[in-house]
C-alpha positions as CSV (number, residue, x, y, z in Angstrom):
1,M,-90.8,-22.4,-32.5
2,A,-92.7,-19.7,-30.7
3,E,-95.9,-21.8,-30.6
4,I,-93.9,-24.9,-29.4
5,Y,-92.5,-23.0,-26.4
6,K,-95.9,-21.4,-25.7
7,T,-97.6,-24.8,-25.5
8,A,-94.8,-26.9,-23.9
9,R,-95.6,-28.5,-20.6
10,G,-92.0,-27.8,-19.5
11,V,-88.6,-26.7,-20.9
12,Y,-85.2,-27.7,-19.7
13,A,-82.4,-25.2,-20.2
14,Y,-78.9,-26.8,-20.3
15,L,-76.4,-24.3,-19.0
16,G,-73.3,-26.5,-19.6
17,P,-71.1,-28.6,-17.3
18,E,-70.4,-27.9,-13.7
19,D,-67.2,-26.0,-12.8
20,E,-65.6,-24.4,-9.7
21,Y,-68.1,-21.5,-9.7
22,S,-71.4,-23.4,-10.4
23,T,-71.9,-25.0,-7.0
24,P,-71.4,-21.8,-4.8
25,A,-73.3,-19.7,-7.4
26,V,-76.4,-21.9,-7.4
27,W,-76.2,-22.2,-3.6
28,L,-76.2,-18.4,-3.2
29,A,-78.9,-18.0,-5.8
30,E,-81.2,-20.4,-4.0
31,R,-80.5,-18.7,-0.7
32,I,-81.4,-15.3,-2.2
33,S,-84.6,-16.7,-3.7
34,N,-85.6,-18.3,-0.4
35,G,-84.8,-15.1,1.4
36,M,-87.0,-13.0,-0.9
37,D,-89.9,-15.4,-0.3
38,Q,-89.3,-15.1,3.5
39,W,-89.0,-11.3,3.5
40,K,-91.7,-10.9,0.9
41,I,-89.9,-7.9,-0.6
42,I,-87.9,-7.0,-3.7
43,P,-84.3,-6.1,-2.8
44,G,-84.4,-2.5,-3.9
45,R,-87.3,-1.6,-1.5
46,L,-85.5,-2.9,1.6
47,L,-82.2,-1.3,0.5
48,R,-83.9,2.1,0.3
49,I,-85.9,1.7,3.6
50,L,-83.0,0.5,5.8
51,K,-80.2,2.6,4.4
52,L,-77.6,0.4,6.1
53,P,-74.0,-0.2,5.1
54,T,-73.8,-3.1,2.6
55,E,-72.3,-5.7,5.0
56,A,-74.8,-4.9,7.8
57,Y,-77.6,-5.1,5.3
58,L,-76.5,-8.5,3.9
59,S,-76.1,-9.9,7.4
60,L,-79.6,-8.8,8.4
61,V,-81.1,-10.8,5.6
62,G,-78.9,-13.8,6.1
63,L,-76.6,-13.4,3.1
64,P,-72.8,-13.6,3.1
65,A,-70.6,-10.5,3.1
66,P,-69.5,-8.9,-0.2
67,E,-66.0,-10.4,0.0
68,D,-67.4,-13.9,0.2
69,P,-66.2,-15.9,-2.8
70,A,-69.8,-17.0,-3.5
71,W,-70.7,-13.5,-4.8
72,R,-67.9,-13.6,-7.3
73,A,-68.9,-17.1,-8.3
74,L,-72.4,-15.9,-8.9
75,V,-71.2,-13.0,-11.1
76,I,-69.1,-15.3,-13.2
77,F,-71.7,-18.1,-13.4
78,T,-74.4,-15.7,-14.7
79,G,-72.0,-14.6,-17.5
80,R,-72.1,-18.1,-19.2
81,E,-72.5,-18.1,-22.9
82,Y,-76.0,-19.6,-22.7
83,F,-77.3,-16.3,-21.3
84,R,-75.8,-14.3,-24.2
85,R,-77.6,-15.9,-27.2
86,I,-80.6,-14.0,-28.6
87,W,-82.6,-17.1,-29.6
88,V,-82.6,-18.3,-26.0
89,L,-84.7,-15.3,-25.1
90,Q,-87.7,-16.8,-26.9
91,E,-87.6,-20.1,-25.0
92,L,-87.2,-18.4,-21.6
93,V,-89.9,-15.8,-22.1
94,L,-92.6,-17.9,-23.9
95,A,-92.1,-21.0,-21.7
96,K,-91.9,-19.2,-18.4
97,P,-92.6,-20.2,-15.7
98,R,-92.1,-23.8,-16.9
99,V,-88.3,-23.6,-17.3
100,L,-85.9,-25.6,-15.2
101,A,-82.1,-25.1,-15.5
102,I,-79.6,-28.0,-15.8
103,C,-76.0,-27.6,-14.9
104,G,-74.0,-30.8,-14.9
105,D,-76.1,-33.3,-12.8
106,R,-78.0,-30.6,-11.0
107,T,-81.5,-29.3,-11.9
108,F,-82.9,-26.1,-10.3
109,E,-85.4,-23.3,-10.9
110,I,-84.0,-20.8,-13.3
111,D,-86.1,-18.2,-11.4
112,W,-83.4,-18.4,-8.7
113,L,-80.9,-16.7,-11.2
114,Y,-83.4,-14.0,-12.1
115,R,-83.8,-13.1,-8.5
116,A,-80.1,-13.3,-7.8
117,C,-79.4,-10.8,-10.6
118,M,-81.9,-8.4,-9.1
119,W,-79.7,-8.4,-6.0
120,L,-76.5,-8.0,-7.9
121,R,-77.9,-5.0,-9.6
122,E,-79.2,-3.4,-6.4
123,L,-75.9,-4.0,-4.6
124,K,-74.1,-2.3,-7.4
125,E,-76.4,0.7,-7.3
126,K,-75.8,0.9,-3.5
127,G,-72.1,1.1,-4.2
128,G,-71.4,-2.6,-4.3
129,M,-67.8,-3.4,-5.3
130,L,-68.3,-6.8,-7.0
131,L,-65.6,-7.3,-9.5
132,G,-64.6,-3.6,-9.4
133,N,-65.6,-1.1,-12.1
134,G,-67.1,-1.7,-15.5
135,R,-69.8,-3.9,-16.9
136,R,-70.8,-7.0,-15.0
137,P,-71.7,-10.1,-17.0
138,Y,-75.2,-10.2,-15.5
139,E,-75.9,-6.7,-16.8
140,M,-75.4,-7.9,-20.4
141,N,-77.4,-11.1,-20.6
142,L,-80.9,-12.6,-20.7
143,L,-81.2,-12.8,-16.9
144,T,-82.0,-9.0,-16.7
145,I,-84.3,-9.0,-19.8
146,V,-86.6,-11.9,-19.1
147,P,-88.0,-10.5,-15.7
148,Y,-88.6,-7.1,-17.4
149,L,-90.7,-8.8,-20.1
150,D,-92.4,-11.1,-17.6
151,Y,-93.4,-8.3,-15.2
152,S,-94.4,-5.7,-17.8
153,T,-98.1,-5.0,-17.9
154,E,-98.0,-4.0,-21.6
155,P,-96.8,-6.0,-24.7
156,A,-93.2,-5.3,-25.5
157,E,-92.5,-2.7,-28.2
158,L,-90.1,-3.9,-30.8
159,Y,-88.0,-0.8,-30.3
160,N,-87.6,-1.6,-26.6
161,L,-86.6,-5.1,-27.4
162,F,-84.0,-3.8,-29.8
163,G,-82.5,-1.6,-27.1
164,R,-82.5,-4.2,-24.3
165,T,-81.1,-7.0,-26.4
166,R,-78.3,-5.1,-28.2
167,H,-75.6,-6.9,-26.4
168,L,-76.8,-10.4,-27.1
169,R,-75.2,-12.6,-29.8
170,S,-76.3,-14.4,-32.9
171,S,-74.6,-16.4,-35.7
172,D,-76.6,-14.6,-38.4
173,P,-76.8,-10.8,-38.0
174,R,-80.4,-10.8,-39.2
175,D,-81.4,-12.9,-36.2
176,K,-80.8,-9.8,-34.0
177,V,-84.1,-8.6,-35.4
178,I,-85.9,-11.8,-36.5
179,A,-85.5,-13.6,-33.1
180,L,-87.5,-10.7,-31.5
181,L,-90.5,-10.6,-33.8
182,S,-92.6,-13.2,-32.0
183,L,-92.1,-11.3,-28.7
184,A,-93.2,-7.9,-29.9
185,D,-96.5,-6.1,-29.8
186,R,-98.7,-7.1,-32.7
187,E,-98.8,-3.5,-33.9
188,D,-95.0,-3.8,-34.6
189,Q,-95.5,-6.9,-36.8
190,T,-94.9,-5.1,-40.1
191,I,-91.4,-6.5,-40.5
192,Q,-91.0,-9.7,-42.5
193,P,-88.1,-12.1,-41.9
194,D,-85.9,-12.2,-45.0
195,Y,-82.7,-14.3,-44.9
196,E,-82.1,-13.7,-48.6
197,Q,-81.8,-9.9,-48.4
198,P,-78.3,-8.5,-47.7
199,V,-77.8,-7.6,-44.1
200,R,-77.2,-3.9,-44.9
201,D,-80.4,-3.6,-46.8
202,F,-82.4,-5.7,-44.2
203,Y,-81.3,-3.4,-41.4
204,R,-82.1,-0.3,-43.5
205,D,-85.6,-1.5,-44.3
206,V,-86.2,-2.5,-40.7
207,A,-85.2,1.0,-39.5
208,G,-87.1,2.8,-42.3
209,T,-90.3,0.8,-41.6
210,M,-90.1,1.5,-37.9
211,L,-89.5,5.2,-38.4
212,T,-92.2,5.7,-40.9
213,K,-95.0,3.1,-40.7
214,G,-94.3,2.6,-36.9
215,K,-93.8,6.3,-36.3
216,C,-91.1,5.3,-33.9
217,L,-88.5,8.1,-34.0
218,R,-87.0,6.7,-30.8
219,M,-85.2,4.4,-33.2
220,L,-82.7,7.2,-33.7
221,G,-81.6,6.8,-30.1
222,L,-80.4,3.3,-31.0
223,V,-77.8,4.4,-33.6
224,E,-74.4,3.6,-32.3
225,D,-71.3,5.6,-33.0
226,R,-69.9,5.1,-36.5
227,S,-66.6,3.9,-35.1
228,Q,-68.5,0.9,-33.6
229,T,-70.4,0.0,-36.8
230,Q,-69.6,-3.4,-38.2
231,I,-71.9,-3.7,-41.3
232,E,-70.4,-1.7,-44.2
233,G,-72.4,0.9,-46.1
234,L,-75.2,1.5,-43.6
235,P,-76.9,4.9,-43.9
236,S,-76.0,7.0,-40.9
237,W,-79.5,6.9,-39.5
238,V,-79.7,3.1,-39.4
239,P,-78.7,1.2,-36.2
240,D,-76.2,-1.7,-36.7
241,F,-78.1,-4.2,-34.7
242,S,-75.2,-6.7,-34.9
243,V,-73.1,-4.4,-32.6
244,T,-73.0,-6.1,-29.2
245,V,-72.0,-2.9,-27.3
246,G,-74.5,-1.8,-24.7
247,L,-75.1,1.8,-25.4
248,G,-77.7,2.8,-22.8
249,A,-79.9,4.4,-25.5
250,L,-81.1,7.9,-24.4
251,G,-84.8,7.3,-25.1
252,L,-85.1,3.7,-23.9
253,D,-87.0,4.6,-20.8
254,T,-88.8,7.7,-22.3
255,L,-87.3,10.1,-19.7
256,Y,-87.0,12.9,-22.2
257,K,-89.5,14.9,-24.2
258,A,-87.4,17.2,-26.3
259,C,-90.1,17.3,-28.9
260,S,-92.5,14.4,-28.1
261,E,-95.6,16.7,-28.4
262,S,-94.9,17.4,-32.1
263,S,-96.4,15.2,-34.8
264,C,-94.1,12.5,-36.3
265,H,-92.9,13.5,-39.7
266,A,-90.6,11.0,-41.4
267,Q,-90.4,10.2,-45.1
268,W,-88.7,7.1,-46.5
269,S,-89.2,5.0,-49.6
270,N,-88.6,1.2,-49.5
271,G,-85.1,0.5,-50.7
272,S,-83.9,4.1,-50.4
273,D,-80.9,5.3,-48.3
274,L,-82.5,8.7,-47.8
275,L,-84.6,9.6,-44.7
276,V,-86.3,12.9,-44.6
277,L,-87.2,14.4,-41.2
278,N,-88.5,17.8,-39.9
279,A,-85.8,19.4,-37.9
280,S,-85.1,22.7,-36.1
281,F,-81.5,23.7,-35.5
282,V,-81.2,25.2,-32.0
283,D,-77.5,25.2,-31.3
284,E,-74.1,24.1,-32.4
285,V,-71.2,22.2,-30.7
286,G,-68.5,24.7,-29.6
287,V,-65.9,22.6,-27.8
288,V,-65.5,18.8,-27.3
289,S,-63.6,16.9,-24.6
290,E,-60.4,15.2,-25.5
291,L,-61.4,11.9,-23.9
292,Y,-64.6,9.9,-24.2
293,A,-66.0,7.6,-21.5
294,H,-65.7,3.9,-22.0
295,Y,-65.9,0.7,-19.8
296,E,-62.4,-0.3,-20.9
297,T,-60.9,2.9,-19.6
298,N,-60.5,4.6,-16.2
299,F,-63.7,6.6,-15.7
300,L,-61.8,9.1,-13.4
301,D,-59.7,10.0,-16.5
302,S,-62.8,10.8,-18.4
303,F,-64.2,12.7,-15.5
304,S,-61.0,14.8,-15.3
305,S,-61.0,15.4,-19.1
306,W,-64.6,16.5,-19.1
307,F,-64.3,18.8,-16.1
308,K,-61.2,20.5,-17.5
309,T,-63.1,21.0,-20.8
310,M,-65.9,22.8,-18.9
311,A,-63.5,24.8,-16.7
312,V,-61.4,26.0,-19.7
313,Y,-64.5,27.0,-21.7
314,F,-66.0,29.0,-18.8
315,G,-62.6,30.4,-17.6
316,I,-62.6,28.7,-14.2
317,S,-58.9,28.5,-13.3
318,P,-57.5,25.8,-11.0
319,E,-56.9,28.2,-8.2
320,Y,-60.7,28.3,-7.6
321,W,-61.3,24.5,-7.8
322,V,-60.6,23.6,-4.2
323,Q,-62.3,26.8,-2.9
324,D,-65.4,25.9,-4.9
325,L,-65.5,22.4,-3.5
326,V,-65.2,23.5,0.1
327,D,-67.6,26.5,-0.2
328,A,-69.9,25.4,-3.0
329,Q,-73.0,27.2,-1.7
330,N,-71.3,30.6,-1.8
331,S,-69.3,30.1,-5.0
332,P,-70.3,32.4,-7.9
333,R,-69.7,29.3,-10.1
334,A,-72.1,27.0,-8.2
335,D,-74.7,26.9,-11.1
336,L,-72.0,25.8,-13.6
337,Y,-70.9,23.0,-11.3
338,Q,-74.5,21.8,-10.8
339,I,-75.2,21.8,-14.5
340,F,-71.9,19.9,-15.1
341,W,-72.6,17.1,-12.7
342,R,-76.2,16.7,-13.8
343,T,-75.1,16.7,-17.4
344,I,-72.5,13.9,-17.1
345,I,-75.0,11.5,-15.5
346,R,-77.8,12.8,-17.8
347,D,-79.6,14.1,-14.7
348,E,-80.7,10.5,-13.8
349,A,-79.9,8.7,-10.5
350,D,-81.8,6.3,-8.1
351,Q,-84.1,5.6,-11.0
352,K,-85.3,9.3,-10.8
353,H,-85.1,12.2,-13.2
354,P,-84.1,14.8,-12.4
355,A,-81.4,13.3,-10.1
356,P,-82.1,13.9,-6.3
357,A,-80.2,16.8,-4.8
358,V,-78.2,14.5,-2.5
359,W,-76.2,13.5,-5.6
360,K,-74.5,16.9,-5.3
361,Q,-72.7,15.4,-2.3
362,H,-71.7,12.2,-4.3
363,F,-70.4,14.5,-7.1
364,A,-68.4,16.5,-4.5
365,S,-66.7,13.3,-3.2
366,T,-65.8,12.4,-6.8
367,F,-64.6,15.9,-7.4
368,C,-62.5,15.8,-4.2
369,Y,-60.9,12.6,-5.4
370,F,-60.1,14.2,-8.7
371,L,-58.5,17.3,-7.0
372,D,-56.6,15.0,-4.7
373,S,-55.2,12.9,-7.5
374,E,-54.2,16.1,-9.4
375,K,-52.4,17.4,-6.3
376,H,-54.6,20.5,-6.1
377,I,-55.7,19.8,-2.5
378,Q,-52.2,19.4,-1.1
379,G,-51.0,22.5,-2.8
380,S,-54.0,24.7,-1.8
381,S,-54.1,27.3,0.9
382,V,-57.9,26.6,1.4
383,N,-58.6,24.7,4.6
384,I,-60.5,21.4,4.2
385,P,-63.3,21.2,6.9
386,S,-62.2,19.1,9.8
387,Y,-65.3,17.0,9.8
388,W,-64.6,15.7,6.3
389,P,-63.2,12.1,6.5
390,Q,-59.4,12.0,5.9
391,E,-57.2,9.0,5.9
392,P,-53.4,8.5,5.5
393,D,-51.9,6.5,2.6
394,D,-48.8,4.2,2.9
395,N,-46.5,7.3,2.9
396,G,-48.4,9.0,5.7
397,I,-49.9,11.6,3.5
398,Y,-53.6,12.4,4.4
399,H,-56.2,12.2,1.7
400,C,-59.7,13.7,1.9
401,S,-62.7,11.7,0.7
402,G,-65.0,14.7,0.5
403,P,-68.2,15.5,2.3
404,P,-69.3,12.9,4.8
405,D,-72.6,12.3,3.0
406,G,-70.9,11.8,-0.4
407,V,-70.2,8.4,-1.9
408,R,-67.7,8.5,-4.8
409,G,-68.6,5.0,-5.9
410,L,-72.2,5.8,-6.4
411,F,-71.5,8.8,-8.6
412,L,-68.9,7.0,-10.7
413,G,-71.3,4.1,-11.1
414,S,-74.0,6.4,-12.4
415,F,-71.4,8.2,-14.6
416,A,-70.3,4.8,-16.1
417,S,-73.9,3.8,-16.8
418,N,-75.0,7.0,-18.4
419,A,-71.9,8.3,-20.1
420,S,-70.3,5.2,-21.6
421,S,-69.4,5.6,-25.3
422,R,-70.0,9.3,-25.1
423,R,-68.1,12.5,-25.2
424,F,-68.7,15.8,-23.3
425,F,-69.3,19.0,-25.2
426,V,-70.3,22.6,-24.6
427,T,-72.3,24.4,-27.3
428,K,-71.7,27.8,-28.7
429,T,-74.4,29.3,-26.4
430,G,-72.8,27.7,-23.3
431,A,-75.1,24.6,-22.9
432,M,-73.5,21.4,-21.7
433,G,-74.2,18.1,-23.3
434,L,-73.2,14.5,-24.2
435,G,-72.8,13.1,-27.7
436,L,-71.4,9.9,-29.2
437,I,-67.7,9.4,-29.6
438,S,-67.5,11.0,-33.1
439,T,-69.0,14.3,-32.0
440,K,-67.1,17.2,-33.4
441,V,-67.0,21.0,-33.2
442,S,-69.7,22.6,-35.4
443,D,-72.0,19.6,-35.3
444,K,-75.6,21.0,-35.2
445,V,-77.9,20.4,-32.3
446,A,-81.3,19.6,-33.7
447,V,-84.8,19.1,-32.4
448,I,-86.5,16.5,-34.6
449,S,-90.3,16.7,-34.9
450,G,-91.8,13.8,-33.0
451,A,-88.5,12.6,-31.5
452,P,-88.0,12.5,-27.7
453,E,-84.2,13.0,-27.9
454,L,-82.1,15.8,-29.3
455,C,-79.9,14.8,-32.2
456,L,-76.5,15.9,-33.6
457,L,-76.4,16.4,-37.4
458,R,-73.4,17.1,-39.6
459,K,-73.7,19.0,-42.9
460,N,-72.4,17.2,-45.9
461,S,-71.0,18.8,-49.1
462,G,-74.4,18.8,-50.7
463,D,-77.8,19.6,-49.2
464,D,-78.1,16.5,-47.0
465,F,-76.8,15.7,-43.5
466,T,-75.0,12.8,-41.7
467,F,-76.8,11.6,-38.5
468,V,-74.1,11.8,-35.8
469,G,-76.3,10.4,-33.0
470,A,-78.8,11.2,-30.2
471,A,-77.6,13.8,-27.7
472,Y,-78.3,15.0,-24.2
473,V,-78.1,18.8,-23.8
474,H,-79.0,19.9,-20.3
475,G,-81.9,22.4,-20.2
476,L,-83.2,21.4,-23.6
477,M,-84.5,17.8,-23.0
478,H,-88.1,18.8,-22.2
479,G,-89.2,21.0,-25.1
480,E,-87.6,24.2,-23.8
481,S,-86.2,25.1,-27.2
482,L,-89.7,25.0,-28.7
483,Q,-90.8,27.6,-26.2
484,S,-87.8,29.9,-26.9
485,E,-88.2,33.2,-28.8
486,A,-85.4,31.9,-31.1
487,F,-87.5,29.0,-32.3
488,R,-88.3,29.5,-36.0
489,G,-90.2,26.3,-36.8
490,F,-89.1,23.1,-38.6
491,E,-87.6,22.5,-42.0
492,E,-87.1,19.3,-44.0
493,V,-83.7,17.8,-43.8
494,G,-82.4,14.7,-45.6
495,L,-80.2,12.2,-43.8
496,V,-78.0,9.7,-45.7
């Protein structure tokens, strides 16, 4: 099929029948696409240059206001089942730009939808409120993947394809791998399609081959939490590619270099459940938050649980919380707060790492909202600065939204993207970090030779370990532990 799509003179993609959302969605997508041609810009660039409120910005470029029903129609339309199937990726990528979309009786350029999703994503990052909190359909389908592959200057790595297509669907679990093989870099073509092999063994052999022959230890960052695994009996170090949960793999964009300068050392024999790696244990989990962050929950609840975990560990009593918010620069606990907010967004914001300093203000607005909801502000003797915005609720009680430069929605959006399906922890040496849902006290923080991420390992009753998952530990993500006087080199560890 790959060769057919590559040589086809044109491909028609049938999206299904028309409905109440299709007409306004296609109208808006066409308007966005025409506007991009007229302005000759990508949306993010103009957003960053103008720094206007969302409504003023949209009006300037001739687009409807955020509350216009067309935006909601576009979000729903781009969530159609067609855009969630993994085999469709092949036809859209290999046939591009010769793909026309059909919806009912209407035919239009599918490129309109790619461009429209770029705007939806940028508006969300600017604090857009489309459909409230949580995952948007366009963030979990092909419309965000195809432009990435099309604009990339390098052939796609199979690892990257695995990470970016995790949320797509297939009728046969093996297709979550096989459908991507024709799109990957030729150097990754060491995996053979095998529909006769049991899914468990096929996934294990794919991971083992990538980790050893491909020397791609970033694969470890794709391992989901064991509570989300669907294929029974998978070794702990093998990703369950059938899981359709978007995990935001730590190493997907190679931001971190916890041990990337060390040589890759992975041993695995075909058909074996044992993976041997070189590891150095640098710390241990000391305390874990009660709640974990997830798209189906209120992220403010997770924020509250995580902050209280940190505060209790370091002995920061509630009487200091409002004072620390108002007089953050002079607080003796300022460094702890900064490490905390950088940790819970993995020190990444505005597509930058480390996160820009202005995000301290966005954190402060979120922190203020947390304190207000917990009744700490109303009961505090600390005076809130008069220039901080305050508005009354239906009962006439005034609520503060924090520093004027802070935007709570921005911080919670970044928190949602970076912390979903993770739990906050503090190590026994006082470092703050994020681990997967199953993270427990006494899990060992390990640097793996050749791996860009840190990992959490759990000792079994014998000599081997269970792989808990990739982890973020602030202050250890760029090789700092290898430069420490406490570093004692690597040792072989077996994972099962």
